[in-house]
N, C-alpha and C positions, 0 to 999 in steps of 0.2 A: 353566632346564626347572622343573617344576611337579608337583607332589603333593599333590593336598585344597586347605588353606589355606595351603599354601607355595610359595614361588616363587624361585629364584634365579636372579642374570645373574652369565655370568662372560667374562673378556678374557681371550684366549690370544694372543701375538703372535709373529708369522714375520719373519721380514726382506723378503720378496717379498709382492706381492698375488698373484701366479701360485700359490703355495703353498699361499695362505690358500684357493683355490678348490679345493685338490687333496682329494679325499674323504679319505685318510688323515688329514690334517691336520684335517678338520671332524669326523670319526669323534672323534679324540682331545678336539677341543673339547670334543665331547656327552659324553663320559665324564667333563671335569673339571666339567662343570656338574653331571651325576647323581651322583658322588660327592661333591659341594660340598652337593648338595639333600639329603644321607642323613648328612651329617659328624657332624650336631651344631654345627658351626661355624658363627658368623654373617659372618664375613668381613670387611670392609670397604673403602674407595674408596681407601685410600693401601695396598692390599697386605697388611692386617693377616690370620693364620693361613693365609698364602698357604703357608709352610712347614709347618704343623701339617696341611696337605691334601695334600702332596705325601706324604705317612708313612700315609696309609690307600689300604689296599687296591692296593697297588703301584703308586701312582698317580706316583710318583718313577721308578721302573723303566719304565714306558711313555712317561714324558715322553724318557728317556734313549735307549731303543729307535727311537722315532719320529724323534728328530734323528738319530741316525746314518741310517736308512733313508731318510729323506726327504734328506736331508744340508745341512740349513740349521738356525741355530740356534733352537729354539723356547723359549718363555717362559712358565709362567702367571703374571699379572701380579697378578690381582685376581678375587676374587668378592664377593658381598652376596644376602645370604637377607632377605629381609621375610614376614609371617604377617600372617593379617587374616582376618575373617568371609567374605572374597571376596579373590579376588588376581586378576592378570591381567597379560599382559605382553605385549610390541611388538618386532618387528623390523625396523630400515630401513636402507635401502642394502646390501642384502645381507648383514644383521648387521653392518655397522660401528656401526651404533647400536642400544642395547639398553637396553630401559624396562621396567621392573617396579612395579606399583604394589598395596600390601594396604589395604583399606577394612574401615570394622565399619559394623555397622547394616542391613545388607542381605545376605544370602545370595545373591541371584541376579541382581546387578548386573554380570555380567563385562562385557558387551558394552558399558556406559557409560564401565565403568573402562577398557576398549580403547579407547573414542575420546580419552577422556582420556590413554592412555600414549602414543597419535599427537601428540597435542598438546603432551605433553613433549618430544618426540623432536625435534618442530617447533621450538616456541618456546623451549625449554632455560632452564625456570624456576628460579630457585636454592632458592626456598621455597618451602611448600605454601600460608602465609598468613604475612601481616603479623607473626601472633603469634609467630611462630617466628623471627624475626629480635631478635637480642639488641642491648640499648643500645649495645654498643661498635662494633658493624656498622652500624647506625642513623644514630650519630654521624657513622662515617667516609663513608657517603653523602651522610651534610650536609655534612661540609667538602669531600669533592671537588668538590660541586655549585656549593659556594661559591665555591673557587677556580677552577673553570672560568668561572664567570660575571664574576669578576676579570681571569680573563686575557682578557675578549670585551667589551671596552668600548662598542663600538657598540652591542652590546645591553642596556646598562646603564640605569635609568629615568631619564628624561631629568633631571629634578633633581639626581641623582648625575654625572650624565653633564657637566653644564652646569659644575657646583660643578669638576671636574677639569680643565674645559679653563681656566676663571676662573684657576685655580691657575696651570696652567701657561702662560699668557698673561701673569698679571701677575708674576710670579718671572721669567719670559724662557727657559722650560726649552724653549721652544719655538722652534725658528728664526725669524728673520723673513719667512720664504717662506712658512713653514704657518701665522704668527700672521695674514699678510695673506692667505691662500687661507681660513683659517677666517672671517674678518670678511665674506669674497666671498660664501664657500658657508655660514654659517651654517645657514640656513633651508631648505637642500638635504638630503632624506632620505638622498643618497647622499653625504654629507661625506666618509665614510671612506674613499670610491674616489680624494679629491683629495689626502688628508692622507699624508705621506711615512711609512715605514714607522717611521724615528726618533721621530715624534709619536706614532705608536700605542704604540710600546711606551715611551714616555713615560709615557702615561694609564696603561697597566698599569703600571706603578711605583708611580704615586702612589695606583692604586686598591691597589695590594697594601699600602702603607704605611700609608693611611686604613683600614682592614678592617674595624676595631670599629666605627669611625663608622657607616661602608657598612652593614654589618651591623643596624644599629640603627635603618636607615632600615626605615619602615612597606612602604614600595613593593617596597621590594628584598629584605625578607624575604618579605614575601608570595609576591614570584616565586619566591624559593628553597623555599618551601613547595610552590607548585604544580609546580614541576620535581621536587621529592624526590616527591612523590604520584605522579607520570606515572613516576619508576623503579620505584615500590614497582609501580607498577599491572602492569610491563612484567616483575620479576621474581619475584612471585608466583602462583603455579598459579593460585586460587581468584579473582582479579582478573584474570586475562587475559581478552581477549575467548575465547569458544569458536571455534575454527577453522571449526568447520562450523555455527555461529548463522546460521538462516535471515536472520534480522533483521541480522545485523553486528556484534550492539552484548551480545548474551545475554555471561553474562560465565560460567566454568567452574562459578563457584558455583552460581550460578543454574541451569546445565543440569542439575547434580547433583541440585540439588533437584527440579528438575522430574522426575526419574528417582525419585529418595525421598528425603524430606524430613529420615529417620534416616540416610542415605550419609554417614559421614566418611571421608576418606582420612586416614591411618595414617602410609604409608610411601610414599616416591617415590624411585626410586634409577635414574639415565640414566647409563650408559655410553658413552662414544664411545670406540672403537675409538685410538690412542695419545694423545689427549689429554694434555695435562702433561708428555710426553715429549720430550726433545731428537732431532732427528731428523738422523741423518749426511746433510752436503752435500757432494757431489765437487765440487770445482773444477778442470775438466780442462783449462782455460786454465792 
């Protein structure tokens, strides 16, 4: 629902897709969104303000009535509101994904913001820009990347890998068969296709045990920085490649600048129906 410089997205759940296509249900969803828009509440991604919203304009009574009429449990899960000099929204997959965006710096950029909302629906960025990532989250991303790299010895920098293999061989941590295989295949780029799973697991253990020294290796550190930078490009909206870029390279930031250099995105909200919810699974067997 949208009014002037405010726009809201709301998620209402039913038990089945069939009911979600019911006109009575869809009318109730619109009532929730319209009420949220004028409520003075901002909502939240985790259901903040839902109880307060239900107390407005008889919304709770309407929920009870629709549940009785339709014959299926309905629930208002969450809503969120944003505002700015220019706002836009986009619904995808029959309303299963909803995106709202607010920006300042230009009042006539709705088309551009709608295009970016389509980008958000498809590409699921977690942040608007890198500046929005706090130090703890950035450290976590780096830590996960390091752990992932250490658990994949085949792609470690060659000097690091060779040192680990030398240790495995000299300390007889590998079987004689794996040591012999290594001596025969060590110049083969497909070496890991010939090693046993036990030998590979040993390298992972050695890499994890020598984590601090490996992280100090300049080649390894550079590779980690490169992988982190690639991840940030994927999860930060402004760094993503604009999906409608004619050259296939233009970033979202560059696209917005080409529309209006003063345009600054303030808020982005993406709701996908059911995300984060545990779904009942029937095992008829």
